[in-house]
C-alpha positions in Angstrom: -15.1 0.4 -1.3 -16.4 -2.7 0.3 -14.6 -5.7 -1.0 -16.4 -9.0 -1.3 -13.7 -11.6 -0.7 -15.1 -14.2 -3.0 -15.7 -11.9 -5.9 -12.2 -10.3 -5.5 -10.6 -13.9 -5.3 -12.2 -14.7 -8.7 -10.8 -11.5 -10.1 -7.3 -12.1 -8.9 -7.7 -15.9 -10.1 -8.2 -14.6 -13.6 -5.0 -12.6 -13.5 -2.7 -15.2 -12.1 -2.1 -17.4 -15.2 0.3 -16.5 -18.0 -2.1 -17.6 -20.8 -4.7 -15.5 -19.4 -2.4 -12.5 -19.3 -1.6 -13.2 -22.9 -5.2 -13.3 -23.8 -5.8 -9.9 -22.1 -3.0 -8.4 -24.0 -4.4 -9.7 -27.4 -8.0 -8.2 -26.3 -6.4 -4.8 -25.5 -6.7 -3.9 -29.3 -10.3 -4.9 -29.5 -12.6 -7.9 -29.9 -11.2 -11.0 -31.0 -12.9 -14.2 -32.3 -11.9 -17.5 -30.3 -10.5 -18.8 -33.6 -8.0 -15.9 -33.6 -7.1 -16.5 -30.1 -6.5 -20.1 -30.6 -4.1 -19.3 -33.5 -2.3 -16.7 -31.5 -2.0 -18.8 -28.1 -1.2 -22.2 -29.8 -3.5 -23.9 -27.3 -6.2 -26.5 -27.7 -9.9 -25.4 -28.1 -10.8 -27.0 -24.5 -7.9 -25.2 -23.0 -8.8 -21.7 -24.6 -12.4 -22.4 -23.3 -11.3 -23.1 -19.8 -9.2 -19.9 -19.7 -12.1 -17.8 -21.2 -14.6 -19.1 -18.7 -12.3 -18.0 -16.0 -11.9 -14.5 -17.5 -15.5 -14.1 -18.3 -16.4 -15.3 -14.5 -14.2 -12.4 -13.2 -16.2 -9.8 -15.2 -12.9 -8.7 -16.9 -13.9 -10.2 -20.2 -17.3 -10.5 -21.9 -18.1 -12.9 -24.7 -20.9 -12.8 -27.5 -21.8 -15.8 -29.7 -21.8 -15.4 -33.5 -22.5 -18.5 -35.5 -20.3 -21.2 -34.0 -17.6 -18.9 -32.6 -17.5 -16.8 -29.5 -16.1 -13.3 -29.8 -14.3 -11.8 -26.6 -13.5 -8.3 -25.6 -12.5 -6.6 -22.3 -15.3 -5.2 -20.3 -14.4 -1.6 -19.4 -16.8 -1.9 -16.4 -15.0 -5.3 -15.2 -11.7 -3.8 -15.7 -12.4 -0.8 -13.8 -13.8 -3.0 -11.0 -10.6 -5.1 -11.0 -8.5 -1.9 -10.9 -10.6 -0.7 -7.9 -10.2 -4.0 -6.0 -6.3 -3.8 -6.4 -6.4 -0.2 -5.1 -8.5 -1.0 -2.2 -6.3 -3.9 -1.2 -3.2 -2.1 -1.6 -4.2 1.1 0.3 -2.6 1.7 3.7 -5.1 2.4 6.2 -3.6 4.9 8.5 -6.6 5.0 10.8 -6.1 1.4 11.5 -4.7 -0.2 14.5 -1.3 1.2 15.1 -0.3 -0.4 18.2 1.9 -3.4 18.2 0.6 -6.7 19.2 3.6 -7.4 21.3 4.4 -5.5 24.5 8.0 -4.5 25.1 
C-alpha cells in the first residue's frame, strides 16, 4: 500500500480527539441525525460541525442533508482505508535496512 502522508495525517487527525471518538462510537449502531449527536455529546452546534467536518474530510464518516439537518454514518470504504493505513504504518519491514547507523 502506497501511503499518501497528507491523506494519512487527515485520517489520524480525525481519530485523535475524545469527542470524535465518542461520535464514532455513536455512529457504530447506524446513521444518526446531527440533532441526536448534539443531545448525546452535550456540545454546541458549531463544535459538532467542526468535529463532523474533520471526520467527513477524513473519509471515515459521510453525511447527507435531509431538510435542515445532516445525517451522519460511518463509511465502510473510509473505515477500511483507515484500517489499511494503520496496518501499513505498523507493519515491520524485514527487508528494510538492517544495519546500524553507528559503527562499533
